[in-house]
C-alpha positions as MATLAB code, in Angstrom:
seq = 'MANQRDKPLILVAGDEENIRLLLAKVLRAADLDVVTVDNGQKALDYILNHRVAITIMDIRMPKMDGMEVLKRIKAQDPDAIIIMLTAFATIKAAVEAMRDGAFDYLTKPFEIDDLRVSVDRALKVWHLIEENRSLRALVKRNPPNNILCSNNPKMRKIEALLKKIAKSDYTITIYGETGTGKSLLAKAIHEYSNRKDAPFVWLNCAALPEHLIESELFGYEKGAFTGATQQKKGQLEMADKGTLFLDELSILSPSAQGKLLLALQEGEFQRVGGNRPIQVDVRIVAASNQPLKAMVERGEFRADLFYRLNVINLELPPLRERPEDIIPLTHYFISRYSNTENVPMLTPEAARKLLSYHWPGNIRELENVVKQALVLNGNERWMSPEHFVFCEEPIKYDECTLRPNETLKDALTRIERKIIRSVLNDCDNKIAKAAEVLGVSVRTIYRHL';
ca = [
     -96.877   22.466  -41.608;
     -99.866   21.248  -39.718;
     -99.987   19.373  -36.362;
    -101.177   16.224  -36.839;
    -101.430   15.150  -33.150;
    -105.050   14.145  -32.051;
    -104.235   15.801  -28.522;
    -104.055   19.621  -28.081;
    -100.498   20.734  -28.367;
     -99.104   22.452  -25.244;
     -96.042   24.681  -26.261;
     -93.835   25.702  -22.796;
     -91.218   28.164  -23.703;
     -88.495   29.578  -21.199;
     -84.756   29.554  -20.268;
     -84.827   27.904  -16.943;
     -84.737   24.144  -17.633;
     -86.154   22.929  -14.105;
     -89.487   24.963  -15.036;
     -89.802   23.445  -18.337;
     -89.480   19.932  -16.929;
     -91.864   20.550  -14.350;
     -94.379   21.798  -16.666;
     -93.595   19.105  -19.300;
     -94.187   16.583  -16.336;
     -97.395   17.811  -14.960;
     -99.068   18.416  -18.506;
     -98.305   15.177  -20.020;
     -99.735   13.462  -16.861;
    -102.871   15.220  -18.007;
    -102.694   13.413  -20.976;
    -101.863   16.528  -23.004;
     -99.056   16.728  -25.934;
     -96.124   19.222  -25.018;
     -93.165   20.762  -26.758;
     -90.454   22.723  -24.835;
     -88.218   25.340  -26.296;
     -85.322   27.102  -24.439;
     -85.855   30.764  -26.180;
     -88.241   33.101  -27.516;
     -87.388   32.930  -30.800;
     -87.742   29.112  -31.208;
     -91.237   29.798  -29.741;
     -92.191   32.286  -32.073;
     -90.753   30.085  -35.157;
     -92.408   26.973  -33.623;
     -95.992   28.590  -33.189;
     -95.961   29.865  -36.384;
     -95.192   26.517  -38.231;
     -97.703   24.598  -35.837;
    -101.215   24.270  -34.611;
    -100.128   25.044  -30.828;
    -103.677   24.809  -28.623;
    -101.979   26.885  -25.699;
     -98.374   28.144  -25.139;
     -97.047   28.860  -21.335;
     -94.356   31.288  -21.936;
     -91.814   33.003  -19.715;
     -91.717   36.690  -20.282;
     -87.706   36.855  -19.868;
     -86.339   34.745  -22.400;
     -83.112   35.134  -24.147;
     -83.096   35.912  -28.221;
     -86.741   37.242  -28.024;
     -88.333   38.107  -24.693;
     -91.978   36.795  -24.107;
     -93.562   40.276  -24.811;
     -92.497   40.480  -28.055;
     -93.327   36.885  -29.051;
     -96.988   37.627  -27.537;
     -97.307   41.037  -29.421;
     -96.110   39.100  -32.879;
     -98.314   35.884  -32.192;
    -101.173   38.216  -31.466;
    -101.157   40.073  -34.894;
    -101.052   37.110  -36.819;
    -103.524   35.016  -34.556;
    -105.952   37.352  -32.532;
    -107.458   34.084  -30.705;
    -103.745   32.541  -29.486;
    -104.002   31.438  -25.973;
    -101.022   32.704  -24.220;
    -100.020   32.013  -20.663;
     -97.444   34.260  -19.196;
     -94.840   33.280  -16.800;
     -93.363   35.803  -14.407;
     -91.319   36.198  -11.233;
     -93.052   38.423   -8.765;
     -90.436   41.417   -9.651;
     -92.122   41.612  -13.183;
     -95.609   41.192  -12.158;
     -96.491   44.679  -14.049;
     -94.981   43.317  -17.042;
     -97.678   40.625  -16.668;
    -100.299   42.932  -16.212;
     -99.293   44.549  -19.217;
     -99.003   40.930  -21.212;
    -102.928   41.089  -20.249;
    -103.502   44.287  -21.847;
    -101.739   42.960  -24.709;
    -103.953   39.736  -25.132;
    -102.270   37.098  -22.823;
    -105.053   34.547  -21.544;
    -103.379   34.328  -17.885;
    -100.374   34.713  -16.054;
     -98.417   32.837  -13.162;
     -96.234   34.215  -10.852;
     -93.340   32.113  -10.244;
     -92.759   29.711   -7.733;
     -96.313   28.886   -8.910;
     -98.750   26.219   -7.099;
     -99.213   23.158   -9.378;
    -103.181   23.260   -8.834;
    -102.916   27.022  -10.146;
    -101.306   25.955  -13.602;
    -103.898   22.829  -13.723;
    -106.863   25.712  -13.219;
    -105.619   28.018  -15.778;
    -104.745   25.470  -18.397;
    -108.264   24.215  -17.727;
    -109.803   27.086  -18.178;
    -107.671   27.729  -21.318;
    -108.468   24.451  -22.938;
    -112.048   24.960  -22.679;
    -111.704   28.253  -24.577;
    -109.454   26.384  -27.293;
    -112.087   23.948  -27.809;
    -114.622   26.647  -28.022;
    -112.480   28.485  -30.642;
    -112.006   25.479  -32.839;
    -115.555   24.622  -32.825;
    -116.483   27.907  -33.968;
    -113.362   27.775  -36.526;
    -114.662   24.215  -37.789;
    -118.238   25.580  -38.302;
    -117.122   28.632  -39.988;
    -115.227   26.689  -42.392;
    -117.997   24.262  -43.259;
    -119.952   27.056  -43.985;
    -117.303   28.881  -45.820;
    -117.478   25.623  -48.361;
    -121.077   25.426  -47.904;
    -122.476   28.868  -47.693;
    -126.491   28.450  -46.012;
    -127.353   31.126  -48.596;
    -128.078   28.401  -50.959;
    -131.350   26.538  -49.278;
    -129.768   23.272  -50.047;
    -126.893   23.274  -48.025;
    -128.537   21.365  -44.972;
    -127.856   18.644  -42.715;
    -131.507   18.095  -42.260;
    -133.174   14.631  -43.789;
    -135.842   16.284  -45.469;
    -133.564   19.119  -46.863;
    -131.472   16.479  -48.087;
    -134.616   14.647  -49.979;
    -135.357   18.023  -51.731;
    -131.546   18.322  -52.468;
    -131.855   14.817  -54.153;
    -134.679   15.792  -56.196;
    -133.898   19.290  -57.320;
    -132.047   18.738  -60.143;
    -133.918   16.326  -61.550;
    -137.263   18.473  -61.434;
    -135.224   21.399  -62.511;
    -134.711   20.225  -65.800;
    -138.417   19.812  -66.929;
    -140.636   22.671  -67.599;
    -143.285   21.103  -65.145;
    -145.009   23.834  -62.545;
    -143.243   23.197  -59.259;
    -145.293   24.735  -56.090;
    -143.422   25.210  -52.756;
    -145.218   25.202  -49.658;
    -143.816   26.394  -46.436;
    -144.161   28.947  -43.680;
    -142.984   32.487  -44.062;
    -139.302   32.710  -43.748;
    -138.294   29.092  -44.773;
    -136.630   30.054  -48.038;
    -138.938   29.276  -50.577;
    -137.569   32.021  -52.871;
    -134.053   30.751  -52.373;
    -135.389   27.381  -53.535;
    -137.495   28.906  -56.614;
    -133.961   30.833  -57.190;
    -132.232   27.325  -57.001;
    -134.543   25.695  -59.367;
    -133.969   28.592  -62.403;
    -130.239   28.013  -61.529;
    -130.536   24.223  -62.204;
    -132.603   24.702  -65.202;
    -132.285   24.978  -69.013;
    -133.532   28.170  -68.507;
    -130.932   29.597  -66.470;
    -129.411   32.116  -68.974;
    -133.361   33.760  -69.772;
    -134.652   35.994  -66.891;
    -135.829   34.926  -63.349;
    -138.568   37.229  -62.555;
    -139.939   37.497  -58.978;
    -143.653   38.659  -58.460;
    -144.665   39.000  -54.485;
    -148.447   38.843  -54.462;
    -148.576   39.330  -50.914;
    -146.641   42.670  -51.501;
    -149.265   44.322  -53.962;
    -152.646   45.730  -53.446;
    -155.518   43.657  -54.902;
    -156.417   46.088  -57.685;
    -152.369   46.135  -58.755;
    -151.760   42.461  -59.060;
    -153.419   41.851  -62.657;
    -151.474   45.136  -64.221;
    -148.119   43.832  -62.652;
    -148.760   40.342  -63.709;
    -150.154   40.639  -67.332;
    -149.100   44.538  -67.798;
    -151.647   47.219  -69.560;
    -151.675   49.573  -72.601;
    -151.717   52.882  -72.454;
    -154.929   54.470  -71.465;
    -156.148   51.285  -69.804;
    -157.226   53.086  -66.727;
    -156.492   56.837  -65.015;
    -152.450   57.054  -64.554;
    -151.674   54.668  -67.328;
    -149.646   57.083  -69.666;
    -147.748   54.642  -71.433;
    -147.323   50.963  -71.962;
    -145.906   48.497  -69.459;
    -144.881   45.011  -69.777;
    -146.110   42.357  -66.985;
    -143.876   40.292  -65.266;
    -145.216   37.356  -66.917;
    -143.917   38.871  -70.228;
    -140.948   40.002  -69.048;
    -140.162   36.308  -67.777;
    -140.621   34.915  -71.434;
    -138.121   32.152  -71.886;
    -137.386   32.205  -68.303;
    -139.199   31.474  -65.031;
    -141.872   33.509  -63.228;
    -141.732   32.928  -59.525;
    -145.118   33.739  -57.893;
    -144.651   34.182  -54.042;
    -147.880   33.770  -51.957;
    -149.984   32.676  -55.180;
    -152.881   32.119  -52.261;
    -153.454   36.192  -52.442;
    -154.275   35.913  -56.357;
    -157.862   37.510  -56.756;
    -160.334   35.349  -58.406;
    -160.170   37.316  -61.657;
    -156.512   37.015  -61.798;
    -156.466   33.361  -61.102;
    -158.720   33.343  -64.114;
    -156.360   35.066  -66.230;
    -153.437   33.254  -65.365;
    -155.291   29.537  -65.788;
    -156.077   30.921  -69.156;
    -152.404   32.199  -70.021;
    -151.276   28.750  -68.459;
    -153.547   26.552  -70.751;
    -153.063   28.795  -74.016;
    -149.601   30.012  -73.549;
    -150.933   33.819  -74.181;
    -152.689   36.711  -72.418;
    -153.964   40.171  -72.812;
    -152.681   43.288  -71.264;
    -154.853   45.167  -69.239;
    -156.621   47.323  -71.499;
    -155.469   45.157  -74.630;
    -157.431   43.061  -77.128;
    -154.141   41.724  -78.675;
    -153.061   38.110  -77.936;
    -149.328   38.005  -76.456;
    -147.482   34.664  -76.696;
    -145.370   33.604  -74.113;
    -143.007   30.346  -73.163;
    -142.699   30.578  -69.415;
    -141.794   28.338  -66.776;
    -144.172   29.019  -63.286;
    -142.748   28.336  -59.998;
    -145.083   29.068  -57.115;
    -145.205   29.307  -53.411;
    -147.962   29.591  -50.832;
    -147.626   29.609  -47.147;
    -151.436   28.017  -47.238;
    -152.439   24.650  -48.514;
    -154.006   25.586  -51.597;
    -155.880   22.261  -51.702;
    -157.475   23.275  -48.434;
    -158.310   26.508  -50.030;
    -159.968   24.791  -53.000;
    -162.112   22.637  -50.575;
    -163.394   26.088  -48.661;
    -163.813   27.684  -52.123;
    -161.640   30.297  -51.694;
    -158.952   28.983  -54.756;
    -159.915   28.218  -58.284;
    -160.064   24.415  -58.329;
    -158.898   24.392  -62.083;
    -155.966   26.522  -61.458;
    -155.037   24.651  -58.429;
    -155.027   21.283  -60.625;
    -153.070   22.850  -63.272;
    -150.440   24.156  -60.912;
    -150.354   20.665  -58.887;
    -147.922   18.825  -60.728;
    -144.856   18.612  -58.758;
    -144.862   19.812  -54.901;
    -141.979   20.566  -52.535;
    -142.481   21.304  -49.011;
    -139.999   23.168  -46.956;
    -139.578   21.949  -43.081;
    -139.759   25.257  -40.592;
    -136.611   26.094  -38.859;
    -137.706   24.365  -35.586;
    -137.617   21.195  -37.093;
    -134.255   21.782  -38.687;
    -132.503   22.142  -35.473;
    -128.815   21.059  -36.995;
    -129.225   23.683  -39.493;
    -129.748   26.566  -36.876;
    -125.918   27.249  -35.438;
    -124.248   27.004  -39.104;
    -126.859   29.310  -40.283;
    -126.031   31.712  -37.383;
    -122.438   31.342  -38.345;
    -123.370   32.383  -41.679;
    -125.382   35.505  -40.751;
    -122.647   36.179  -38.233;
    -119.818   36.134  -40.733;
    -122.083   38.024  -43.330;
    -123.038   41.082  -41.462;
    -120.296   41.547  -39.104;
    -118.337   44.724  -39.477;
    -115.181   43.872  -37.676;
    -112.372   42.394  -38.888;
    -112.077   39.739  -35.982;
    -115.494   37.866  -36.624;
    -117.106   37.564  -32.783;
    -117.621   33.836  -31.741;
    -120.472   32.038  -29.810;
    -120.459   31.338  -26.313;
    -121.786   27.606  -25.585;
    -124.502   29.357  -23.710;
    -125.474   31.491  -26.547;
    -125.958   28.764  -29.000;
    -128.045   26.756  -26.349;
    -130.206   29.773  -26.122;
    -130.534   29.993  -30.181;
    -131.189   25.770  -30.287;
    -133.839   26.281  -27.266;
    -136.138   28.842  -29.433;
    -138.998   27.791  -31.526;
    -138.330   30.294  -34.694;
    -141.718   31.249  -35.334;
    -140.442   33.633  -38.197;
    -137.962   30.624  -39.282;
    -134.642   31.686  -41.225;
    -135.735   35.171  -42.140;
    -136.256   35.889  -38.229;
    -132.837   34.505  -37.433;
    -131.220   36.389  -39.771;
    -132.684   39.623  -38.194;
    -131.831   38.158  -34.754;
    -128.343   38.016  -35.737;
    -128.186   41.452  -37.248;
    -129.244   43.085  -33.612;
    -127.290   40.639  -31.637;
    -124.059   42.297  -33.721;
    -125.504   45.536  -32.549;
    -125.727   44.916  -28.933;
    -122.359   42.880  -29.153;
    -120.418   45.946  -30.290;
    -116.727   44.919  -30.604;
    -116.857   42.182  -28.338;
    -115.302   38.810  -29.223;
    -117.654   36.416  -27.892;
    -121.494   36.624  -28.500;
    -123.175   36.002  -25.351;
    -126.986   34.807  -24.642;
    -127.898   38.425  -23.538;
    -127.032   39.691  -27.315;
    -129.734   37.516  -29.084;
    -133.069   38.914  -28.195;
    -136.332   37.458  -29.418;
    -139.085   38.756  -30.731;
    -141.482   38.598  -27.786;
    -138.527   39.140  -25.336;
    -138.080   42.817  -24.283;
    -134.134   44.150  -24.749;
    -134.053   45.860  -21.331;
    -134.038   44.016  -17.980;
    -134.078   44.532  -14.643;
    -130.534   43.584  -13.633;
    -131.568   40.865  -10.877;
    -134.350   39.192  -13.483;
    -132.953   35.860  -14.372;
    -132.880   36.179  -18.117;
    -134.370   33.356  -20.548;
    -132.028   30.508  -20.725;
    -129.822   31.927  -18.248;
    -128.326   30.021  -15.163;
    -127.806   31.580  -11.923;
    -124.229   31.496  -12.262;
    -124.443   33.286  -15.759;
    -126.674   36.098  -13.901;
    -123.934   36.319  -11.172;
    -121.328   36.649  -13.938;
    -123.172   39.159  -15.903;
    -123.845   41.345  -12.610;
    -120.127   41.163  -11.689;
    -118.868   42.192  -14.770;
    -121.297   45.079  -14.674;
    -119.996   46.281  -11.124;
    -116.403   45.767  -12.245;
    -116.939   47.893  -15.322;
    -118.521   50.956  -13.255;
    -115.790   50.738  -10.688;
    -113.490   50.700  -13.518;
    -114.895   53.898  -14.800;
    -115.217   55.843  -11.426;
    -111.087   54.526  -11.401;
    -110.226   56.148  -14.623;
    -109.771   52.587  -15.853;
    -107.105   52.040  -13.372;
    -107.107   48.249  -12.809;
    -104.890   48.430   -9.595;
    -107.062   50.890   -7.728;
    -110.123   49.309   -8.828;
    -108.968   46.000   -7.467;
    -108.584   47.692   -4.264;
    -111.884   49.165   -4.130;
    -113.580   45.824   -5.077;
    -111.638   43.675   -2.838;
    -110.112   41.605   -5.406;
    -107.260   40.655   -7.394;
    -105.883   42.221  -10.345;
    -106.112   38.556  -12.043;
    -109.760   38.785  -11.086;
    -110.501   41.634  -13.044;
    -108.695   40.618  -16.115;
    -110.643   37.347  -16.046;
    -113.908   39.107  -15.858;
    -112.887   41.309  -18.825;
];
């Protein structure tokens, strides 16, 4: 049963009626929706059947104590936000609850201001978790590995054209910077075409030495050159009845361009070293990160081949012109490459850093940055700005150097966390001892960790 309330729902659980009433009054005054229950079993049942934003729960309750409810809820939902209430005599139980995943604890009798601060912090985290979940749900419905799943107006226009042009057999040339997803779009064109059940053959011209392009494209006969010990079909022949994707077409040599032109005009070609024409029925989709028309004007590309290919042109915008797609793509890559059951989430600071970068390597660079970020993140729940390292940015910093897009507050928090972890290590992870050494409360250490 889903909760239909627009306001965040706060559940208050405890057997002391006066405390329940006080909490409900304070929280409703803050324009929050509040439900109260008087024992642990009711709390567990309610949380499992409603969309609760925050639970404020006494450690000691009848029928089921707060510690047991905490463990069961965390087993079901590791992101559940639970604030524990405890008497001073049970402060050790509160520390144990923090270890088991409680968000915070308040010691009875508590100050109203402390309650408000704790709930405000919890609500900020809840809103962030909800935003991450919404984006992941959107990505799951429309996975960005399909280049068409975009919120960008230019990409929407391409999507609107795709099914129409895919059904034709006209040659399509895709322009765009390296890493913008030209190969994904070519694959989508093939899958929407009438040739979808025939081969989709991908020849990356930039990945081959110039002297091998012709033999890869057209194949060769046995004995055509040293090392040609047997006949080999070329990519053009293997794509018969299907689609041949010529990636980075601008790299083709003048000789290969001439032979490709002849094959397109006549529907036939000869293997290297052969003298027998081979007929094929192939749909050509080409891609280039260079404007072919400008290359023709400079004498770097055959004009006749250009005009043969220049039927339908599509241009993919670079990622820096698609800012609305950066965060959904990031969530997709995090979900795809994460090795943990609980996929980490983006902090607002990390999202701002990703949005402020210019992405010269486009989607491919974003994918690689996310892979590296997951390694640097380890098993932490949140992905922070320091986990995302760009190509011109060194991974290691002097601790007192302000990092890109980092505020002074972020830097101080980062340094404090490092000091706390170092002292904890020296104190054999005994939090009370570390708190004494640092001159801070146990709660302060938990909040940093």
